[in-house]
Rosetta silent file (secondary structure, phi, psi, omega in degrees, C-alpha in Angstrom):
SEQUENCE: MPGLAVVLLTTALVVVVALLAAAGAGTLARLDGADYPAALARAATAFAATLALAAAVTAALTETLT
SCORE:     score description
SCORE:     0.000 S_00000001
   1 L     0.000  -38.834  177.885    0.000    0.000    0.000 S_00000001
   2 H   -62.702  -28.226  177.801    2.779    2.548    0.673 S_00000001
   3 H   -63.442  -37.898  178.100    4.008    1.953   -2.897 S_00000001
   4 H   -65.562  -39.943  178.889    0.681    3.145   -4.270 S_00000001
   5 H   -64.034  -39.820  178.750    0.880    6.318   -2.188 S_00000001
   6 H   -64.552  -42.259  179.423    4.360    7.066   -3.521 S_00000001
   7 H   -63.823  -44.361 -179.635    3.197    6.580   -7.104 S_00000001
   8 H   -65.926  -41.944  179.289    0.173    8.842   -6.611 S_00000001
   9 H   -67.732  -38.437  178.028    2.169   11.584   -4.892 S_00000001
  10 H   -66.099  -41.115  177.553    4.881   11.460   -7.549 S_00000001
  11 H   -62.505  -43.079  178.595    2.280   11.656  -10.303 S_00000001
  12 H   -63.580  -39.969  179.173    0.648   14.645   -8.624 S_00000001
  13 H   -65.010  -41.143  179.295    4.027   16.364   -8.270 S_00000001
  14 H   -64.730  -41.035  178.934    4.863   15.814  -11.941 S_00000001
  15 H   -65.435  -40.248  178.453    1.499   17.244  -13.024 S_00000001
  16 H   -64.555  -42.487  177.764    1.978   20.303  -10.797 S_00000001
  17 H   -63.776  -40.490  178.339    5.464   20.901  -12.224 S_00000001
  18 H   -64.574  -39.092  177.007    4.086   20.527  -15.753 S_00000001
  19 H   -65.439  -39.133  177.322    1.327   23.038  -14.981 S_00000001
  20 H   -65.253  -40.488  177.539    3.870   25.499  -13.611 S_00000001
  21 H   -63.786  -40.654  178.798    6.009   25.125  -16.724 S_00000001
  22 H   -65.792  -41.861  178.638    2.946   25.693  -18.912 S_00000001
  23 H   -63.657  -41.265  177.725    1.933   28.771  -16.942 S_00000001
  24 H   -64.420  -42.277  179.570    5.428   30.176  -17.239 S_00000001
  25 H   -65.533  -41.035  178.505    5.559   29.518  -20.971 S_00000001
  26 H   -65.704  -40.007  178.618    2.153   31.111  -21.504 S_00000001
  27 H   -65.571  -45.057  178.628    3.107   34.156  -19.458 S_00000001
  28 H   -63.617  -35.995  177.832    6.378   34.609  -21.315 S_00000001
  29 H   -65.248  -41.845  178.590    4.558   34.270  -24.630 S_00000001
  30 H   -65.943  -39.703  178.335    2.084   36.965  -23.650 S_00000001
  31 H   -66.591  -25.761  178.779    4.905   39.251  -22.494 S_00000001
  32 L   -80.169   -7.502  176.319    6.573   38.658  -25.855 S_00000001
  33 L   103.274    8.045  179.315    3.489   40.027  -27.592 S_00000001
  34 L   -73.936  149.832  175.699    1.753   36.824  -28.662 S_00000001
  35 L   -78.020  173.705 -173.742   -2.027   36.797  -28.780 S_00000001
  36 H   -60.992  -43.938  178.703   -4.022   34.505  -26.497 S_00000001
  37 H   -62.522  -38.329  178.759   -4.379   31.522  -28.878 S_00000001
  38 H   -68.506  -40.079  178.201   -0.646   31.521  -29.621 S_00000001
  39 H   -64.582  -39.419  177.880    0.207   31.819  -25.928 S_00000001
  40 H   -65.645  -38.094  177.545   -2.152   28.944  -25.150 S_00000001
  41 H   -65.245  -40.277  177.704   -0.515   26.829  -27.846 S_00000001
  42 H   -66.323  -39.478  178.390    2.923   27.514  -26.394 S_00000001
  43 H   -64.867  -41.194  179.040    1.669   26.659  -22.911 S_00000001
  44 H   -65.539  -37.705  177.899    0.152   23.402  -24.169 S_00000001
  45 H   -64.691  -42.220  178.640    3.406   22.520  -25.908 S_00000001
  46 H   -65.292  -40.260  178.648    5.370   23.144  -22.713 S_00000001
  47 H   -62.342  -47.912 -178.860    2.907   21.042  -20.694 S_00000001
  48 H   -65.662  -38.857  179.653    3.119   18.124  -23.120 S_00000001
  49 H   -66.589  -37.742  178.410    6.905   18.345  -23.337 S_00000001
  50 H   -65.882  -42.572  178.070    7.230   18.298  -19.549 S_00000001
  51 H   -66.740  -38.324  178.135    5.032   15.220  -19.275 S_00000001
  52 H   -65.582  -40.443  177.547    6.941   13.500  -22.091 S_00000001
  53 H   -63.954  -41.642  178.158   10.252   14.258  -20.389 S_00000001
  54 H   -63.405  -39.208  178.395    8.944   12.866  -17.097 S_00000001
  55 H   -66.861  -39.554  179.219    7.794    9.699  -18.863 S_00000001
  56 H   -66.571  -41.099  178.211   11.189    9.277  -20.561 S_00000001
  57 H   -65.568  -40.363  178.270   13.053    9.733  -17.278 S_00000001
  58 H   -62.540  -43.395  178.779   10.723    7.255  -15.586 S_00000001
  59 H   -63.760  -41.900  179.801   11.309    4.679  -18.315 S_00000001
  60 H   -66.200  -42.110  179.133   15.074    5.139  -18.128 S_00000001
  61 H   -68.340  -35.473  178.673   15.111    4.858  -14.351 S_00000001
  62 H   -63.680  -43.000  178.849   12.879    1.799  -14.420 S_00000001
  63 H   -67.962  -34.849 -177.800   15.244    0.006  -16.786 S_00000001
  64 H   -74.302  -41.310 -172.637   18.270    1.055  -14.735 S_00000001
  65 H   -86.540  -12.119  179.755   16.931    0.190  -11.294 S_00000001
  66 L  -110.453    0.000    0.000   15.352   -3.169  -12.113 S_00000001
């Protein structure tokens, strides 16, 4: 049961970090003069890239540690 809690907390932390990265990317895009749809697209790209990076690191660590 403690293993499930660790997985859930880690997943929540990764999602929060991805949301922060997306918010930062969207804010920087708006400050750069992009309109709202372009800023939203940049934020979505940053969110997806952060989740993809987390998945790649997880896969690499899983292969290394097992």
